[in-house]
Structures are given as C-alpha cells and as structure tokens.
C-alpha positions in Angstrom: 0.0 0.0 0.0 1.3 3.4 -0.8 0.1 6.5 1.1 1.0 9.6 -0.9 -0.7 11.9 1.6 -1.8 15.4 0.8 1.7 16.4 -0.4 2.9 13.3 -2.0 5.7 13.0 0.5 5.5 9.5 1.8 5.6 5.8 0.8 4.1 3.5 3.4 4.1 -0.2 2.9 3.2 -2.9 5.5 3.9 -6.6 5.0 3.5 -9.5 7.4 6.2 -12.2 7.2 5.7 -15.7 8.7 9.1 -15.4 10.5 10.3 -14.3 13.9 11.2 -10.7 14.5 14.9 -11.5 15.0 15.2 -13.1 11.5 13.5 -10.1 9.9 15.8 -7.8 11.9 18.8 -9.7 10.7 17.7 -9.3 7.1 17.4 -5.5 7.6 20.6 -4.8 9.5 23.2 -7.4 8.4 25.4 -6.0 5.6 25.5 -9.3 3.7 21.7 -10.0 4.0 20.9 -6.5 2.8 23.2 -7.1 -0.2 21.1 -10.2 -1.1 17.7 -8.6 -1.1 18.3 -4.8 -1.5 21.8 -3.8 -2.9 25.5 -4.5 -2.2 26.5 -2.0 0.6 28.9 -1.2 3.4 26.1 -0.8 6.1 26.9 -1.0 9.8 24.1 -0.9 12.4 25.5 2.2 14.2 23.9 5.6 14.4 25.8 8.1 12.4 27.5 5.5 10.2 27.7 6.7 6.6 27.4 4.0 3.9 26.4 3.4 0.3 24.2 1.0 -1.6 25.6 0.3 -5.1 24.0 -1.4 -8.0 24.2 -1.4 -11.8 23.9 2.2 -13.2 20.8 2.8 -15.4 18.8 5.6 -17.1 21.0 8.5 -16.0 21.5 7.2 -12.4 25.0 6.1 -11.4 23.7 3.2 -9.3 24.8 4.7 -6.0 22.7 5.6 -3.0 24.4 7.6 -0.2 23.0 6.9 3.3 23.6 7.7 7.0 22.1 5.6 9.8 19.8 7.9 11.9 18.2 5.4 14.3 18.8 1.8 15.6 16.5 0.3 18.2 17.1 -3.5 18.0 15.0 -5.4 17.0 12.2 -2.9 16.3 13.4 0.1 14.3 16.2 1.1 11.9 16.2 4.3 9.9 18.7 5.9 7.4 18.9 8.8 5.0 18.7 8.0 1.3 20.2 10.2 -1.4 20.4 8.6 -4.9 23.4 9.3 -7.1 24.4 13.0 -7.5 20.9 14.1 -6.5 20.3 16.8 -3.9 17.1 15.2 -2.6 17.7 13.4 0.7 14.9 11.2 1.9 14.5 9.0 5.0 13.8 5.3 5.1 12.4 3.8 8.3 11.7 0.1 8.9 9.6 -0.7 12.0 9.1 -4.3 13.1 6.4 -5.6 15.5 5.4 -9.1 16.4 2.2 -10.2 14.8 0.1 -13.4 15.3 1.3 -14.6 11.8 5.0 -13.7 12.5 6.4 -10.2 12.1 4.8 -7.0 10.7 7.2 -4.9 8.8 6.3 -1.2 8.1 8.4 0.7 5.6 8.0 4.5 5.6 10.1 6.4 3.0 9.6 10.2 3.5 10.9 13.5 2.2 9.9 13.5 -1.4 7.9 16.7 -1.4 11.0 18.8 -1.0 12.0 17.7 -4.5 8.9 19.1 -6.1 7.6 17.3 -9.3 11.0 15.5 -9.7 10.7 14.3 -6.1 7.2 12.9 -6.8 8.6 11.1 -9.8 11.4 9.6 -7.7 8.8 8.6 -5.0 6.7 6.8 -7.6 9.6 4.9 -9.0 10.8 3.9 -5.5 7.3 3.0 -4.3 6.9 0.6 -7.2 10.3 -1.1 -6.4 9.7 -1.3 -2.7 6.2 -2.7 -3.0 6.8 -5.2 -5.8 10.2 -6.8 -6.2 11.9 -5.9 -2.9 9.4 -6.4 -0.1 7.1 -8.8 -1.8 9.7 -11.1 -3.6 13.4 -10.6 -2.7 13.1 -10.1 1.1 10.6 -13.0 1.6 12.9 -15.3 -0.5 15.9 -14.4 1.7 13.8 -15.0 4.9 12.9 -18.4 3.6 16.6 -19.3 3.0 17.6 -18.0 6.4 14.9 -20.3 7.9 16.4 -23.4 6.3 
C-alpha cells in the first residue's frame, strides 16, 4: 500500500512475514543480508554510520545511494537517510518491526519527497513501485525463507 498523503511526501508499505522478528531484523541490519535482497553495501548498524548502496547504473542514475544511519533500536526500528546518485534530494527510510500473530509485521516509511517538487514525486513513484513489488514482496521473503532453512 502506498500513502501519498496530501503532499505526495511518503511511501508507506506494510507486510507481514511468517518469520520471527529476530530473523527479519537480521535481514534489515546485516550487511550481507541487505546485499542479497536490496543492494550491495557497506552498512553497519551504528547511528551516524555513513554507507552506500551500489548497483548497476541505469537511465541516468549512477547506481549509488548515499546513506547515513539515523536510528537503531534492535530489534524494532532502523532508519537511514537515502540520497540517490548525485541528487540533492535526501529522503528518510524507516523500517519498523512488531510481532504479529502470523509472525512479524514490517512497516516501511520512506519520506521526504515533497522537497524535491515534481521531480521528487517522480522519484517517489519509482521507488514505491520497487519497494512494493520486487523488494518487499519477492526478494526479502525469499531471503527470509533461505535463512529459515
């Protein structure tokens, strides 16, 4: 689900995974696990740590996302800034986990797009599609299944 709000500022997606919270937390905060389902990176779960995600460049984007960890509250919340390529627009990605009867509820909030005007809304729409289809609905669940084995 995507909530674009009054100003088109936010992506909100909630997914329930049939896995314990510790496993989902590992997938969100372990550098190698993140590299499997999101992008290769040099993440460390430490507030203030600057890191990058890097993937194949495409369509005028150099494939690099510059980030800085802004919050870590194991095993419930991790947040980091997100600035793609040479872009000036810096957004914030927050993952919140909570136990659910079926396993773990993951809530993604990706905010800060309104500051980019029409271009920011275009970036929001592209990222919303990726988060809600391939990443959180296919790649992360596949990794969680492998970690369970």
